[in-house]
N, CA, C and O of each residue as an XYZ file, in Angstrom:
656
protein
N       0.838     -1.174      0.000
C       0.000      0.000      0.000
C       0.887      1.243      0.000
O       1.775      1.385      0.841
N       0.633      2.152     -0.964
C       1.476      3.344     -1.095
C       0.930      4.480     -0.239
O      -0.271      4.578      0.014
N       1.850      5.334      0.198
C       1.439      6.474      1.018
C       0.828      7.541      0.104
O       1.202      7.633     -1.065
N      -0.099      8.341      0.616
C      -0.729      9.364     -0.224
C       0.282     10.421     -0.654
O       1.212     10.760      0.078
N       0.067     10.934     -1.874
C       0.952     11.974     -2.405
C       0.804     13.246     -1.575
O      -0.316     13.628     -1.234
N       1.906     13.906     -1.247
C       1.779     15.197     -0.545
C       1.112     16.214     -1.474
O       1.255     16.141     -2.695
N       0.391     17.152     -0.885
C      -0.281     18.172     -1.679
C       0.729     19.062     -2.388
O       1.776     19.404     -1.837
N       0.395     19.431     -3.625
C       1.238     20.371     -4.358
C       1.147     21.727     -3.671
O       0.184     22.000     -2.955
N       2.131     22.563     -3.884
C       2.231     23.835     -3.168
C       0.970     24.692     -3.318
O       0.445     25.186     -2.320
N       0.480     24.875     -4.543
C      -0.699     25.720     -4.729
C      -1.942     25.109     -4.083
O      -2.835     25.835     -3.645
N      -2.001     23.776     -4.023
C      -3.110     23.127     -3.309
C      -2.991     23.363     -1.805
O      -4.001     23.526     -1.119
N      -1.768     23.381     -1.294
C      -1.545     23.697      0.120
C      -1.980     25.133      0.417
O      -2.588     25.406      1.452
N      -1.662     26.041     -0.499
C      -2.058     27.441     -0.336
C      -3.578     27.542     -0.322
O      -4.161     28.189      0.548
N      -4.217     26.891     -1.305
C      -5.685     26.918     -1.385
C      -6.308     26.383     -0.098
O      -7.274     26.951      0.412
N      -5.759     25.304      0.419
C      -6.276     24.698      1.650
C      -6.122     25.667      2.829
O      -7.049     25.833      3.621
N      -4.963     26.300      2.944
C      -4.713     27.247      4.036
C      -5.642     28.455      3.936
O      -6.142     28.944      4.949
N      -5.870     28.929      2.726
C      -6.763     30.073      2.516
C      -8.179     29.717      2.958
O      -8.856     30.512      3.610
N      -8.613     28.523      2.596
C      -9.977     28.110      2.941
C     -10.126     27.830      4.431
O     -11.188     28.069      5.007
N      -9.066     27.325      5.057
C      -9.114     27.123      6.504
C      -9.250     28.454      7.247
O      -9.854     28.524      8.317
N      -8.681     29.498      6.662
C      -8.755     30.835      7.271
C     -10.033     31.569      6.858
O     -10.265     32.704      7.275
N     -10.858     30.919      6.039
C     -12.136     31.468      5.575
C     -11.975     32.762      4.786
O     -12.791     33.676      4.901
N     -10.909     32.830      3.978
C     -10.747     33.976      3.104
C     -11.767     33.872      1.981
O     -12.227     32.775      1.662
N     -12.122     34.986      1.387
C     -13.104     34.979      0.304
C     -12.456     34.474     -0.985
O     -11.233     34.449     -1.123
N     -13.321     34.071     -1.930
C     -12.847     33.625     -3.227
C     -12.156     34.774     -3.959
O     -11.241     34.556     -4.753
N     -12.607     36.009     -3.681
C     -11.988     37.181     -4.300
C     -10.577     37.424     -3.760
O      -9.807     38.172     -4.362
N     -10.239     36.810     -2.652
C      -8.876     36.869     -2.127
C      -8.090     35.667     -2.635
O      -6.926     35.794     -3.017
N      -8.726     34.505     -2.637
C      -8.050     33.270     -3.040
C      -7.511     33.345     -4.461
O      -6.357     32.990     -4.701
N      -8.315     33.795     -5.395
C      -7.890     33.825     -6.801
C      -6.628     34.655     -7.033
O      -5.672     34.145     -7.617
N      -6.590     35.919     -6.596
C      -5.355     36.675     -6.828
C      -4.160     36.138     -6.040
O      -3.031     36.194     -6.529
N      -4.386     35.620     -4.834
C      -3.272     35.049     -4.077
C      -2.640     33.904     -4.859
O      -1.419     33.847     -5.008
N      -3.468     32.995     -5.358
C      -2.943     31.871     -6.129
C      -2.254     32.352     -7.397
O      -1.211     31.823     -7.781
N      -2.836     33.353     -8.044
C      -2.244     33.894     -9.268
C      -0.841     34.456     -8.996
O       0.111     34.115     -9.698
N      -0.717     35.314     -7.980
C       0.569     35.970     -7.738
C       1.620     35.013     -7.185
O       2.809     35.186     -7.455
N       1.210     34.019     -6.427
C       2.178     33.019     -5.956
C       2.701     32.213     -7.143
O       3.903     31.976     -7.265
N       1.793     31.799     -8.008
C       2.197     31.044     -9.212
C       3.095     31.917    -10.092
O       4.122     31.453    -10.587
N       2.707     33.182    -10.287
C       3.488     34.096    -11.121
C       4.872     34.343    -10.530
O       5.855     34.442    -11.265
N       4.952     34.443     -9.216
C       6.229     34.609     -8.517
C       7.156     33.426     -8.811
O       8.339     33.611     -9.099
N       6.610     32.217     -8.736
C       7.394     31.006     -8.992
C       7.844     30.970    -10.449
O       8.998     30.651    -10.735
N       6.940     31.297    -11.367
C       7.299     31.305    -12.791
C       8.320     32.397    -13.103
O       9.218     32.196    -13.920
N       8.183     33.550    -12.454
C       9.132     34.648    -12.653
C      10.550     34.209    -12.300
O      11.515     34.640    -12.932
N      10.671     33.353    -11.293
C      11.979     32.862    -10.863
C      12.261     31.468    -11.419
O      12.878     30.635    -10.755
N      11.800     31.225    -12.651
C      12.096     29.989    -13.391
C      11.724     28.724    -12.628
O      12.497     27.766    -12.596
N      10.546     28.719    -12.016
C       9.974     27.563    -11.317
C      10.794     27.112    -10.111
O      10.758     25.944     -9.722
N      11.518     28.036     -9.538
C      12.275     27.739     -8.322
C      11.283     27.647     -7.157
O      10.365     28.463     -7.063
N      11.458     26.676     -6.284
C      10.539     26.514     -5.154
C      10.752     27.663     -4.165
O      11.890     28.050     -3.901
N       9.667     28.206     -3.622
C       9.785     29.329     -2.683
C      10.658     29.039     -1.465
O      11.221     29.971     -0.891
N      10.790     27.779     -1.055
C      11.686     27.455      0.071
C      13.136     27.830     -0.228
O      13.917     28.129      0.675
N      13.476     27.809     -1.511
C      14.841     28.111     -1.930
C      15.035     29.609     -2.193
O      16.125     30.041     -2.568
N      13.984     30.387     -1.996
C      14.055     31.820     -2.240
C      13.745     32.564     -0.944
O      13.352     31.959      0.054
N      13.925     33.861     -0.973
C      13.664     34.658      0.223
C      13.313     36.085     -0.117
O      12.726     36.362     -1.163
N      13.670     36.982      0.763
C      13.274     38.383      0.612
C      13.883     39.042     -0.626
O      13.261     39.925     -1.216
N      15.076     38.634     -1.026
C      15.678     39.229     -2.227
C      14.845     38.918     -3.472
O      14.640     39.783     -4.323
N      14.373     37.686     -3.567
C      13.558     37.287     -4.719
C      12.181     37.950     -4.681
O      11.632     38.316     -5.720
N      11.632     38.100     -3.484
C      10.349     38.796     -3.344
C      10.506     40.251     -3.775
O       9.673     40.782     -4.510
N      11.571     40.888     -3.315
C      11.854     42.285     -3.689
C      11.982     42.408     -5.212
O      11.422     43.324     -5.814
N      12.717     41.486     -5.824
C      12.917     41.531     -7.274
C      11.589     41.372     -8.016
O      11.341     42.071     -8.998
N      10.742     40.461     -7.552
C       9.456     40.221     -8.195
C       8.538     41.438     -8.058
O       7.917     41.860     -9.033
N       8.452     41.997     -6.858
C       7.581     43.155     -6.643
C       8.073     44.369     -7.430
O       7.266     45.143     -7.945
N       9.373     44.534     -7.523
C       9.925     45.628     -8.323
C       9.613     45.408     -9.805
O       9.312     46.355    -10.531
N       9.688     44.150    -10.245
C       9.335     43.807    -11.622
C       7.880     44.184    -11.918
O       7.578     44.727    -12.981
N       6.984     43.894    -10.973
C       5.575     44.245    -11.160
C       5.409     45.747    -11.346
O       4.630     46.189    -12.190
N       6.135     46.524    -10.566
C       6.015     47.982    -10.634
C       6.664     48.560    -11.885
O       6.082     49.420    -12.546
N       7.868     48.092    -12.215
C       8.647     48.713    -13.287
C       8.266     48.185    -14.676
O       7.979     48.969    -15.580
N       8.264     46.857    -14.844
C       7.986     46.291    -16.165
C       6.491     46.153    -16.459
O       6.051     46.400    -17.582
N       5.726     45.765    -15.468
C       4.297     45.524    -15.716
C       3.419     46.739    -15.417
O       2.245     46.762    -15.786
N       3.973     47.727    -14.764
C       3.243     48.970    -14.463
C       1.915     48.707    -13.745
O       0.887     49.281    -14.103
N       1.942     47.839    -12.733
C       0.717     47.543    -11.992
C       0.383     48.690    -11.043
O       1.234     49.518    -10.719
N      -0.858     48.721    -10.611
C      -1.304     49.729     -9.646
C      -0.708     49.418     -8.277
O      -0.366     48.268     -7.999
N      -0.580     50.424     -7.423
C      -0.049     50.186     -6.083
C      -0.846     49.129     -5.306
O      -0.265     48.325     -4.578
N      -2.164     49.132     -5.461
C      -2.979     48.146     -4.742
C      -2.693     46.732     -5.243
O      -2.727     45.783     -4.459
N      -2.414     46.581     -6.529
C      -2.080     45.276     -7.092
C      -0.763     44.773     -6.522
O      -0.630     43.596     -6.184
N       0.205     45.670     -6.419
C       1.494     45.299     -5.854
C       1.336     44.892     -4.391
O       2.007     43.970     -3.928
N       0.468     45.564     -3.675
C       0.211     45.229     -2.272
C      -0.449     43.857     -2.147
O      -0.125     43.095     -1.236
N      -1.364     43.542     -3.047
C      -2.004     42.218     -3.036
C      -0.955     41.139     -3.291
O      -0.956     40.103     -2.626
N      -0.064     41.375     -4.248
C       0.995     40.404     -4.542
C       1.889     40.200     -3.322
O       2.240     39.065     -3.000
N       2.259     41.279     -2.642
C       3.077     41.170     -1.430
C       2.326     40.386     -0.355
O       2.906     39.513      0.291
N       1.056     40.685     -0.160
C       0.252     39.969      0.842
C       0.178     38.485      0.528
O       0.255     37.652      1.432
N       0.030     38.150     -0.740
C      -0.028     36.745     -1.155
C       1.278     36.030     -0.816
O       1.265     34.909     -0.308
N       2.392     36.677     -1.097
C       3.699     36.053     -0.840
C       3.969     35.942      0.657
O       4.517     34.940      1.116
N       3.591     36.952      1.411
C       3.752     36.871      2.868
C       2.878     35.764      3.445
O       3.293     35.063      4.367
N       1.673     35.602      2.909
C       0.788     34.517      3.348
C       1.449     33.173      3.055
O       1.460     32.282      3.905
N       1.991     33.032      1.865
C       2.678     31.787      1.483
C       3.795     31.455      2.468
O       3.872     30.337      2.977
N       4.651     32.424      2.729
C       5.807     32.158      3.589
C       5.415     31.966      5.054
O       5.958     31.089      5.726
N       4.490     32.765      5.551
C       4.140     32.691      6.979
C       3.173     31.556      7.301
O       3.338     30.873      8.311
N       2.165     31.348      6.451
C       1.101     30.414      6.784
C       1.275     29.027      6.173
O       0.841     28.038      6.764
N       1.894     28.939      5.015
C       1.969     27.657      4.315
C       3.322     26.986      4.517
O       3.378     25.785      4.785
N       4.400     27.729      4.394
C       5.717     27.072      4.410
C       6.249     26.705      5.795
O       7.091     25.807      5.767
N       5.977     27.150      6.890
C       6.057     28.467      7.509
C       7.518     28.898      7.671
O       8.310     28.246      8.352
N       7.835     29.985      7.041
C       9.185     30.563      7.085
C       9.018     32.030      7.469
O       8.238     32.753      6.850
N       9.740     32.461      8.475
C       9.677     33.860      8.899
C      10.702     34.647      8.089
O      11.896     34.350      8.129
N      10.236     35.634      7.368
C      11.106     36.457      6.538
C      11.505     37.726      7.275
O      10.742     38.230      8.100
N      12.694     38.247      6.986
C      13.045     39.553      7.544
C      12.227     40.630      6.837
O      11.624     40.371      5.795
N      12.205     41.821      7.392
C      11.483     42.936      6.783
C      12.035     43.169      5.380
O      13.248     43.208      5.173
N      11.136     43.321      4.434
C      11.548     43.509      3.038
C      11.515     44.995      2.728
O      10.444     45.598      2.657
N      12.699     45.586      2.544
C      12.762     47.013      2.238
C      13.312     47.216      0.834
O      13.636     46.254      0.138
N      13.412     48.463      0.429
C      13.920     48.857     -0.886
C      13.148     48.241     -2.047
O      13.730     47.878     -3.069
N      11.840     48.126     -1.881
C      10.997     47.650     -2.972
C      10.644     48.853     -3.833
O      10.219     49.889     -3.323
N      10.822     48.711     -5.129
C      10.399     49.767     -6.047
C       8.876     49.783     -6.031
O       8.237     48.815     -6.444
N       8.298     50.876     -5.557
C       6.848     50.954     -5.395
C       6.167     51.369     -6.697
O       6.687     52.187     -7.455
N       5.012     50.796     -6.934
C       4.211     51.162     -8.098
C       3.734     52.598     -7.940
O       3.443     53.046     -6.831
N       3.656     53.302     -9.037
C       3.237     54.703     -9.021
C       1.718     54.779     -9.190
O       1.120     54.007     -9.940
N       1.114     55.729     -8.473
C      -0.319     55.966     -8.646
C      -0.540     56.577    -10.016
O       0.217     57.453    -10.435
N      -1.574     56.122    -10.720
C      -1.834     56.724    -12.033
C      -2.250     58.185    -11.872
O      -2.938     58.554    -10.920
N      -1.820     58.991    -12.813
C      -2.126     60.415    -12.744
C      -3.345     60.735    -13.596
O      -3.287     61.592    -14.479
N      -4.439     60.050    -13.332
C      -5.669     60.319    -14.067
C      -6.819     60.470    -13.074
O      -6.833     59.859    -12.005
N      -7.744     61.274    -13.450
C      -8.918     61.494    -12.621
C     -10.020     60.536    -13.055
O     -10.101     60.173    -14.228
N     -10.863     60.126    -12.123
C     -11.970     59.271    -12.529
C     -12.919     60.023    -13.454
O     -13.115     61.230    -13.314
N     -13.499     59.298    -14.393
C     -14.411     59.896    -15.342
C     -15.804     59.957    -14.723
O     -16.314     58.951    -14.231
N     -16.409     61.125    -14.748
C     -17.755     61.324    -14.226
C     -18.591     61.913    -15.350
O     -18.187     62.881    -15.994
N     -19.769     61.321    -15.585
C     -20.652     61.845    -16.620
C     -21.206     63.202    -16.215
O     -21.489     63.455    -15.044
N     -21.354     64.062    -17.206
C     -22.015     65.345    -16.961
C     -23.525     65.110    -16.924
O     -24.001     64.038    -17.298
N     -24.267     66.108    -16.474
C     -25.732     65.982    -16.431
C     -26.302     65.727    -17.820
O     -27.211     64.912    -17.977
N     -25.779     66.411    -18.821
C     -26.301     66.235    -20.186
C     -26.008     64.816    -20.706
O     -26.834     64.233    -21.408
N     -24.852     64.271    -20.369
C     -24.528     62.898    -20.785
C     -25.458     61.889    -20.112
O     -25.904     60.932    -20.746
N     -25.749     62.103    -18.830
C     -26.667     61.215    -18.119
C     -28.064     61.310    -18.734
O     -28.745     60.295    -18.880
N     -28.494     62.516    -19.093
C     -29.811     62.703    -19.715
C     -29.891     62.006    -21.078
O     -30.974     61.610    -21.508
N     -28.761     61.857    -21.749
C     -28.732     61.151    -23.031
C     -28.748     59.635    -22.837
O     -29.302     58.916    -23.669
N     -28.149     59.141    -21.756
C     -28.043     57.699    -21.510
C     -29.320     57.122    -20.912
O     -29.785     56.075    -21.360
N     -29.889     57.773    -19.921
C     -31.045     57.228    -19.190
C     -32.238     56.840    -20.071
O     -32.850     55.806    -19.799
N     -32.608     57.602    -21.107
C     -33.762     57.189    -21.927
C     -33.568     55.853    -22.649
O     -34.541     55.229    -23.072
N     -32.327     55.418    -22.788
C     -32.037     54.156    -23.481
C     -32.064     52.957    -22.537
O     -31.868     51.824    -22.977
N     -32.299     53.186    -21.263
C     -32.330     52.117    -20.265
C     -33.748     51.887    -19.776
O     -34.566     52.807    -19.748
N     -34.032     50.649    -19.392
C     -35.358     50.293    -18.881
C     -35.219     49.478    -17.609
O     -34.176     48.873    -17.360
N     -36.267     49.464    -16.812
C     -36.378     48.563    -15.665
C     -35.246     48.685    -14.666
O     -34.887     49.777    -14.227
N     -34.687     47.518    -14.315
C     -33.648     47.440    -13.280
C     -32.411     48.242    -13.671
O     -31.816     48.919    -12.832
N     -32.022     48.168    -14.945
C     -30.829     48.904    -15.398
C     -31.018     50.413    -15.197
O     -30.106     51.103    -14.741
N     -32.218     50.921    -15.543
C     -32.511     52.349    -15.366
C     -32.440     52.723    -13.887
O     -31.877     53.755    -13.522
N     -33.022     51.867    -13.040
C     -33.026     52.126    -11.604
C     -31.603     52.146    -11.039
O     -31.247     53.046    -10.279
N     -30.796     51.154    -11.411
C     -29.424     51.067    -10.874
C     -28.590     52.259    -11.333
O     -27.900     52.877    -10.523
N     -28.644     52.586    -12.618
C     -27.848     53.714    -13.127
C     -28.298     55.015    -12.474
O     -27.464     55.855    -12.135
N     -29.600     55.193    -12.295
C     -30.108     56.397    -11.624
C     -29.606     56.477    -10.188
O     -29.204     57.543     -9.720
N     -29.631     55.336     -9.488
C     -29.132     55.303     -8.109
C     -27.634     55.597     -8.045
O     -27.178     56.367     -7.200
N     -26.881     54.977     -8.942
C     -25.434     55.190     -8.942
C     -25.118     56.666     -9.183
O     -24.299     57.253     -8.476
N     -25.762     57.254    -10.173
C     -25.474     58.646    -10.491
C     -25.979     59.592     -9.407
O     -25.276     60.520     -9.006
N     -27.195     59.354     -8.937
C     -27.807     60.266     -7.981
C     -27.227     60.198     -6.584
O     -27.249     61.184     -5.846
N     -26.698     59.012     -6.212
C     -26.225     58.840     -4.834
C     -24.711     58.804     -4.713
O     -24.167     58.954     -3.619
N     -24.029     58.605     -5.837
C     -22.571     58.500     -5.777
C     -22.090     57.125     -5.350
O     -20.927     56.956     -4.985
N     -22.981     56.143     -5.394
C     -22.578     54.776     -5.033
C     -21.622     54.216     -6.067
O     -21.679     54.587     -7.239
N     -20.758     53.338     -5.642
C     -19.920     52.582     -6.561
C     -20.762     51.456     -7.135
O     -21.824     51.131     -6.604
N     -20.281     50.860     -8.226
C     -21.058     49.824     -8.913
C     -21.442     48.679     -7.984
O     -22.618     48.324     -7.903
N     -20.472     48.093     -7.279
C     -20.775     46.949     -6.412
C     -21.688     47.350     -5.255
O     -22.508     46.548     -4.808
N     -21.554     48.574     -4.774
C     -22.442     49.053     -3.710
C     -23.876     49.119     -4.216
O     -24.807     48.738     -3.506
N     -24.055     49.603     -5.440
C     -25.382     49.672     -6.027
C     -25.972     48.300     -6.281
O     -27.167     48.083     -6.076
N     -25.138     47.374     -6.727
C     -25.628     46.024     -7.021
C     -25.956     45.244     -5.749
O     -26.813     44.361     -5.767
N     -25.288     45.562     -4.662
C     -25.543     44.870     -3.396
C     -26.674     45.506     -2.588
O     -27.109     44.955     -1.577
N     -27.134     46.642     -3.029
C     -28.177     47.368     -2.306
C     -29.465     46.551     -2.244
O     -29.883     45.962     -3.241
N     -30.085     46.520     -1.076
C     -31.347     45.797     -0.868
C     -32.398     46.772     -0.353
O     -32.069     47.838      0.166
N     -33.664     46.395     -0.503
C     -34.761     47.246     -0.056
C     -34.603     47.579      1.419
O     -34.889     48.703      1.831
N     -34.152     46.619      2.219
C     -33.991     46.849      3.653
C     -32.950     47.936      3.955
O     -32.922     48.482      5.057
N     -32.093     48.247      2.967
C     -31.079     49.293      3.159
C     -31.658     50.698      3.009
O     -31.037     51.671      3.436
N     -32.823     50.807      2.414
C     -33.414     52.118      2.141
C     -34.151     52.652      3.360
O     -34.850     51.910      4.051
N     -33.992     53.927      3.613
C     -34.739     54.606      4.674
C     -35.837     55.408      3.985
O     -35.631     56.546      3.564
N     -37.016     54.782      3.880
C     -38.124     55.398      3.138
C     -38.618     56.688      3.800
O     -39.008     57.629      3.109
N     -38.602     56.733      5.134
C     -39.079     57.927      5.843
C     -38.221     59.144      5.497
O     -38.744     60.241      5.305
N     -36.911     58.949      5.417
C     -35.994     60.059      5.116
C     -35.675     60.167      3.629
O     -35.048     61.130      3.186
N     -36.116     59.165      2.859
C     -35.800     59.095      1.430
C     -34.288     59.135      1.225
O     -33.761     59.938      0.455
N     -33.596     58.217      1.961
C     -32.133     58.214      1.908
C     -31.595     56.802      2.018
O     -32.321     55.841      2.273
N     -30.293     56.719      1.813
C     -29.549     55.465      1.960
C     -28.624     55.612      3.158
O     -27.716     56.443      3.121
N     -28.820     54.839      4.218
C     -27.873     54.917      5.336
C     -26.499     54.433      4.875
O     -26.379     53.337      4.327
N     -25.483     55.231      5.091
C     -24.144     54.904      4.585
C     -23.527     53.688      5.248
O     -22.707     53.008      4.630
N     -23.898     53.392      6.490
C     -23.271     52.261      7.176
C     -23.759     50.920      6.663
O     -23.092     49.918      6.919
N     -24.867     50.833      5.964
C     -25.405     49.552      5.530
C     -24.894     49.137      4.154
O     -25.103     47.992      3.754
N     -24.230     50.030      3.415
C     -23.832     49.693      2.051
C     -22.331     49.625      1.861
O     -21.885     49.167      0.808
N     -21.567     50.034      2.774
C     -20.107     50.011      2.563
C     -19.484     48.809      3.209
O     -18.268     48.629      3.134
């Protein structure tokens, strides 16, 4: 009788993430960046790498791939999770990381005339959601998650604590 195969590294990561009850929206990017980190270093196992390789990978994300600062932070969090929770290896503080630059663009906001041109082309739920998003300043996911119980009919308002 043969002994069971040990779990592959990414399966170990997935298992650890699920044991910690992280969301699927966290699991997917963590697995992506851990896999990408390994591929970036020519499939070298993370046990054989350390803070220098993490620094090089994060700098690569900022300089060559031009990722957003939040993306670089997610990649760092994924790698720290891998080393601390899965391997478990305690890393020294990682400094001198080339940080991703914030984009120098402003968010696009429709003017009143543009909204007046768009709304007549929408019906039903789509019209309601777009009207709510524009009129209240809600973000897309906030508008989509909004429920009737979140509305304050007496005040004709949206309590801010129930949607964020």
